[in-house]
C-alpha positions as CSV (number, residue, x, y, z in Angstrom):
1,M,137.6,123.5,140.8
2,D,140.0,124.7,143.3
3,Y,139.0,122.4,146.1
4,L,139.4,119.8,143.3
5,Q,142.9,120.6,142.7
6,Q,144.5,121.4,146.1
7,Q,142.6,117.5,146.7
8,A,144.7,116.7,143.9
9,T,148.2,117.6,145.1
10,R,147.6,116.7,148.0
11,N,150.2,113.3,149.1
12,G,147.6,111.0,151.0
13,L,147.1,107.5,151.5
14,F,143.7,108.8,150.2
15,T,144.1,111.4,147.5
16,E,142.8,109.0,144.8
17,D,139.6,108.1,146.8
18,I,139.0,111.6,147.3
19,V,140.0,113.0,144.3
20,R,137.3,109.9,142.8
21,T,134.6,110.9,144.6
22,I,134.8,115.0,144.0
23,I,134.9,114.5,140.7
24,I,132.1,111.5,140.9
25,N,130.3,114.1,142.2
26,I,130.2,117.1,140.2
27,L,129.3,114.8,136.9
28,L,125.9,113.4,139.5
29,E,125.7,117.6,139.4
30,V,125.5,118.4,135.6
31,A,123.6,115.7,135.2
32,V,121.4,116.9,138.0
33,L,120.8,120.7,135.9
34,T,121.0,118.2,132.5
35,N,118.0,116.9,133.7
36,E,116.2,120.1,135.7
37,N,117.0,121.9,131.8
38,R,115.3,119.3,130.0
39,K,111.9,118.4,132.1
40,D,111.1,121.4,130.8
41,N,111.4,120.1,126.6
42,A,111.0,116.2,127.8
43,Y,107.2,115.5,126.6
44,P,105.7,117.2,123.6
45,T,102.8,119.4,125.1
46,P,99.0,118.8,123.3
47,Q,99.6,121.4,120.8
48,D,103.5,119.5,119.8
49,K,101.1,116.3,119.8
50,N,98.3,117.6,117.4
51,H,101.3,119.5,114.8
52,I,102.5,116.2,114.8
53,F,99.3,115.3,113.7
54,F,98.6,117.8,111.5
55,K,101.9,117.5,109.5
56,F,101.1,113.5,109.2
57,N,98.1,114.4,107.8
58,E,99.8,116.9,104.7
59,L,102.3,114.6,104.0
60,V,100.1,111.6,103.5
61,K,97.5,114.2,100.6
62,E,101.0,114.6,99.5
63,N,102.7,112.1,98.8
64,I,99.9,109.4,98.6
65,L,100.6,107.9,95.3
66,Q,104.6,107.6,96.4
67,H,105.0,106.0,99.9
68,K,102.8,104.0,101.5
69,D,104.7,102.8,104.8
70,V,103.9,104.2,108.4
71,Q,107.6,104.2,108.3
72,Y,108.3,106.9,105.9
73,Y,105.8,109.4,107.2
74,A,107.1,108.9,110.8
75,D,111.1,109.3,109.8
76,K,109.2,112.7,107.7
77,L,108.0,113.9,111.7
78,F,111.0,112.8,112.6
79,I,109.2,110.4,115.1
80,T,108.9,107.1,115.8
81,N,106.6,104.9,114.1
82,K,104.9,103.5,117.5
83,Y,105.0,107.2,118.4
84,L,102.3,107.9,114.9
85,I,100.7,105.6,116.1
86,L,99.8,106.5,120.1
87,I,99.8,110.4,118.0
88,V,97.3,108.8,115.6
89,K,95.3,106.9,117.5
90,K,94.9,109.0,119.7
91,A,93.1,111.8,117.6
92,T,91.0,109.3,115.2
93,G,90.8,106.1,117.5
94,K,92.8,105.0,113.8
95,T,95.8,104.1,113.1
96,P,98.3,105.3,110.5
97,H,97.9,102.5,108.1
98,Q,94.4,103.4,108.4
99,I,94.9,107.3,107.5
100,I,96.6,106.1,104.8
101,D,94.7,103.5,103.3
102,E,92.2,105.4,103.5
103,A,93.2,108.5,101.4
104,L,94.6,106.1,99.0
105,L,91.2,105.1,98.6
106,K,89.7,108.4,97.8
107,E,93.3,109.6,95.2
108,V,91.6,105.9,93.5
109,Y,87.9,106.9,93.7
110,V,89.1,110.1,91.9
111,L,91.4,108.3,89.5
112,L,88.4,106.0,88.1
113,G,86.1,108.3,87.3
114,Y,88.3,109.1,84.3
115,P,86.8,106.9,82.5
116,E,89.7,107.1,79.2
117,K,92.5,105.4,82.0
118,N,92.2,101.4,82.7
119,I,92.4,100.2,85.8
120,S,95.0,98.9,84.9
121,Q,97.4,102.3,84.5
122,I,95.1,103.5,87.8
123,A,97.2,101.0,89.8
124,F,100.8,101.7,88.2
125,E,99.3,105.8,89.1
126,T,98.7,104.4,92.6
127,G,102.3,102.3,93.3
128,F,100.3,99.3,92.6
129,N,103.4,96.2,91.6
130,S,100.0,94.7,89.7
131,T,96.1,95.6,88.6
132,S,95.7,91.9,90.4
133,A,97.2,93.6,94.0
134,F,95.1,97.1,93.4
135,G,92.3,95.0,92.5
136,R,92.7,93.1,96.7
137,F,92.7,96.8,97.8
138,F,90.2,98.1,96.4
139,K,88.6,95.6,97.4
140,K,89.1,94.8,100.4
141,H,88.4,98.8,101.6
142,A,85.4,99.7,99.3
143,S,84.3,95.6,99.6
144,I,83.8,96.1,95.6
145,S,85.8,95.6,92.7
146,P,87.0,98.4,90.0
147,Q,86.1,97.1,87.5
148,K,81.5,96.2,89.0
149,Y,82.3,100.4,91.2
150,R,82.8,101.9,87.5
151,R,79.6,100.5,86.2
152,Q,78.0,101.6,88.6
153,Q,79.4,105.3,88.6
154,H,78.4,105.1,84.9
155,F,82.0,105.3,84.4
């Protein structure tokens, strides 16, 4: 800094250029030091990725009836959708959306086991806007309608 101050007080033809160059060099040095410090923590370790995956699973179990969108879970984990997809696919071979759908389907199976609840109540409890949307979801994943499933299970 003393050198910078000396150069700045000189009256010469290239004083301004010299001072500018010194400042640029200082800024570059700071950038290099900052980058070296960040390299140690820039990329998540496998343990970090495992932690994110397990935290994602916990969040899905806790929030499945209220939240079915991947963005919600990515936001809760402070990561992007893309990064969540990468982590979940690497761990399971499935997308986060598939994991969410599977968790929701498990909840639906449990609720269908309560004969006192009608299909409309279950659709509402699981966050579907309509009984038909619920029926389409169930049939897509279970290959059978909710009503037929209940009859087959003798509920």
